[in-house]
N, C-alpha and C positions, 0 to 999 in steps of 0.2 A: 196426494200427488207429489208434494215436495219431499225431498230426501231428508232424513234426520239431520238436523243442523243447518239445513238450507234456509236461511233467513230471508224474509222479504225486505228489500231495501227501499223499494218504491213500487207503486201500482197506480194504474190509471184505467178508467172505464173506456173501452173501445167501442167501435160501432157494433161489434158482435162478440162481446165478451170483455176480457180484461187483458192488459199487457202488464206483466209483472217482472221487475228486476230483482234478481237474487244474486248472491255472491257466486253462484255456479253458472248462471246463464240468464237468458231472456225468454220468458214465457210468452208465447203468442197464441191468440185464439185461432182456431181452425175448424174445418168442417167436421173433423173427427174428434173435436175437443181440444183443449189447450195442450201445447207441447213446448218443451224447453229446447232452445238452441244454446248449446254451451258457448261461452265467450270466445273460445279459440276457433269456433266455426262461424263466427259473424265476420264476413268479409268487409262489409260496409254497412253503415247505418246513417241515415240522414233524416232531417226534420225540415218540413216546408209546409206552410199553410195548413197546419193542423193535421198533417199526415206524417206518420213515422214510416220510413221505407227501410227495409232490412234485406240485405243480400246474404243469404246463408250459403256456406260452402259444404260440399260433401267430399269425403275422402274417397279417392278412386284407386289409389295404389299406395303401397309402402315399399320403399327402396332403401335398404341399408340404414334404417333409422329415420329417414325423412318420409314425409307423407305428401303425396300429390293430391291437389285439390281441384275441384271444378265448381264454379259458381252456379247456383240454382237461380231461377228467375226471381226477381225482386218480389217481396211481399209488402203490400201497402196496407197500413192500418190507420183508420181515422181515430184521432184522440181529441175529442172536443175540449176536455179539460186536462191537459197533459201535465201541468205543474212542472216539477223538476225532472220528470222522467226522461225527456230527450237528452238533457245534459248528463244525467247519470249513465245513460246508455253510451253516450260518446266517451265518457271517462272510463267506463269498464272495457270498451273495445280497445281504446288507445292504451289503457293500462295493461292489457294482455300482451301487447307487442313489446318485445325487448329489443329487436333490431329488424330492419328491413332493407332489402337491396333489390334494385331493378336490374335485370340483364336483358339486353337486346341481342337477338341472334341474327346471323348473316341472312337468313331466309326472310327477314322482315318481321318475324314474330318476336316474342319475348316472354319473360316470366318474372314474377315476383317471388323472392325468397324471403321468408319471414320467420323469425324466431318468436314463438309465442309461449306464454305461460299457460299451462293447463289449469283450469279451475279446480281447486281442492287437492292439487298434487304438487309435490316438489319437482323442480326442474323445468326444462323447456322442450319444445318440439320444433323441429325444422319443418316448415311447410313450403311447398313449391306450387305456385299457381300459374300454369302456362296460359298465355293469351289464347283465345279461340283461333284455331288454324295453325298454331305453332307446332313444330315437330316435337311431340311428346317424348319420343325416345331420347332426343338431345337433352331435354329438360330432366328426364329421369337420370341420365348419366351425370349431369351437373349436380343434381340433388344428392346422388350417391356419393360423389366426391366431396361435396360440402359437408355431408353428415360424417364422413370418415375424418375429415379435418377437425370438425367440432369435437369428435369423440377422442381425438388424439391419435387416431390411426393413420393419418396422412403425414406427408412430409412437411 
């Protein structure tokens, strides 16, 4: 299942399988078997009372080199003997973030704009994550403009 060169950094037995940290992503147990969530698609990860909670994002659109994201429902995994795994997950998620900026819109909504390192690839990706209920077209336009500026195409 691991890609060639995808080394295991840490692993812990979970309630129903294992949670595995690699340099490319976080492997989580699931009904259809284990699956990897690449680090740039982990929106949030938290640790509390023996449970790892992971919020994964899915890419919903691409605009001018930026990617729009939508958070999926949180996944909670019990880890009776987590060891260093929660700390390593936190480091990997934070380490993938190069810069972040919050923008609030006049309609009361807002969005996060995040520059993230892609696992195993040179360069960064601009991600835009609108809050639920936010005008996605407004965020799409802002993301397109920001991506143009980052690529040197804007003023």
